[in-house]
Phi, psi and omega in degrees: 000318181293326179295315174300323183282328173301317186292313178300320177295319181290320184291322184286328167303314177293324177294326185290326175300325178293340178295336191299319180270013184268168175277168184300320176294318174300317176300313182301314183296313179303316182291322174300319182293317180300310182301318177296318180293319175295322179296319173295321178295314182288325176296322182286319175302313177297319188292315180292324177289327174282331165298320183289331182286333182288000000 
């Protein structure tokens, strides 16, 4: 699970680097998508971390 979270973090960093040559509207859409991906990953991590603690 921790490896998956690290993978998502690294892929998101590369995705952010891809934003440099984009327009403002493209950047806004990409940032919203990345925030959603991070939120989903954190929710899954918390769900599985809570199950492991029980």
